[in-house]
Residue, then its C-alpha position, 0 to 999 in steps of 0.5 A: m499499500a502506497n504511503y501518501y504521506d511519503v508521496l506528499k513529503v508531510s509528516p503523519k501528524a500534518t495539519r490539513a493546511e500543511i497537506k494542502s501547501a505540500y500538495r500545491r508545491l509538489a503541483r506546481k513543480l510536477h504539473p506535465d504542462k511544465n515538464n513537456g508532457s513527461g510521462a513520469t512526471a504525469i505519473a508522479f503528479a496523478q500520485i500526489a493528486e491521489a494522496y491529497e485527494v485521501l489525506y485532505n478529507p478528514a473521513e478518508r485520511a482517518r480511514y487510510d490512517k486506520q489501514l496504514l496502522h493495521l498494516s504496521y501492526e500486522r508486519s510487527a506481530n509477524g516479525d517484520s519489526v525489531f519489537a516482534s515477539s511471541n511473549s505475551h507482554a510484547r503482544r500486550w505492548r503492541q496491542m497498547v501502542y496500536e490503540h493509542r495511535y488508533n485513538e490519536i487518529i480518532d482525535r484528530m479527526i474529531a479535531d478537524e471536524r470541529r474546526e470545520s464546523i467553527a469555520l461554518q458557523k462563523i459565516i452561517f451565524p453572522t449570514v443569519a443574523l444579518f438576514v433577521s436584522c434586515l427584516v426586523v428593521a424593516i418591520l419595526k422601523p427604529q429611530f433610536f439615533e435620532n431620538s438619542a442624547i449626543i452620548g447615545k449617538i456616540i455609542l450607536v456610531s462606535f457600535f455600528v463601526a465596530g459591526v461593520i468591521h466585524l461583519v466584512g471580516r466575516i464575510r471576507e473569511g467566509l469567501e476565502r474559505f468556502t468560495y472559489n474565484e472563476d478566474e483562478l487558475h486551479e493549480s491541479i487537473l483534478d478541478d472538480k476535487e478542489r471545488k469540493v473543498k470550495p464548494f461555491s463560487r464567489l459570484f454565487a455567494g456574493g449574490f446570495l448575500i445581496i438577494g438575501v439581504v434585499a428580500s429580508f428587507g422587502m419582506g419586513l417592509v411588507i410586514g411592517n405595513y400591517v405592523d405600526l409601532s409608532n402608536v404603541s409604547m415609546p412611540a418616539m422610538f419607532a417611525h412610521g416610514i424608513k429612515l436613513e439610520f436603519v443601516f446602522y443596526p443590522p451590523i450592530f445586531v450581527l456583532l452582538v449575536d456574534v459575541m454572544h455565540s462565541f461566549a456560548s461556544r467557550v462555555d460549552v467547551 
């Protein structure tokens, strides 16, 4: 069985980022287009592509590591290792080593999946919060800024600036992690495999965000026609129609939701 770690020249404990970096480095070096279509280079390139396909996927990597570990254990038990022995203590020691390495594989797989889940949550929560906040603002039509004292205005503007910076950062992080640029030249012949790692185009993601914001805001305006809070308690806080200050509230809402989610995540850990 081929050792994919040797193929990519990485450690068995390498992170996904290290595996991807090693693959890209070797892909640039071995790509057939850069080697005049050499047959040997094409085979080597196919090997690193196959190794990357397995090792970059956490579930596939876990299965591969278990196969590699099982093969290593069998060789050790059959006398291919200096530690091979029929002694019961030696067998017990080999079993302990096997179980320890197996647990390391499972722990790494769980850690990889957790990192992926956290990365996904970092873009899902702000996106949902943005849509919900646009809906709520269009329904309630708040005018807190207009009716606040100077200190209140300063606080709102400060939270707005912090919220915009935070929202832009989250969107940029999500685009870099989960989207690809149509104009990019992929560094692998396995283009489809690369797109599974980044499943959406940036055009699609940008369109989804814009349409989601517009649709949420439009739906809020429709609902707002039947819900008028300007005549209930604290009428000064709600307007009859949309005012320019509505742009303040979605970024602030996203910031607060993300802060609460981050706090809850740390408490849960």
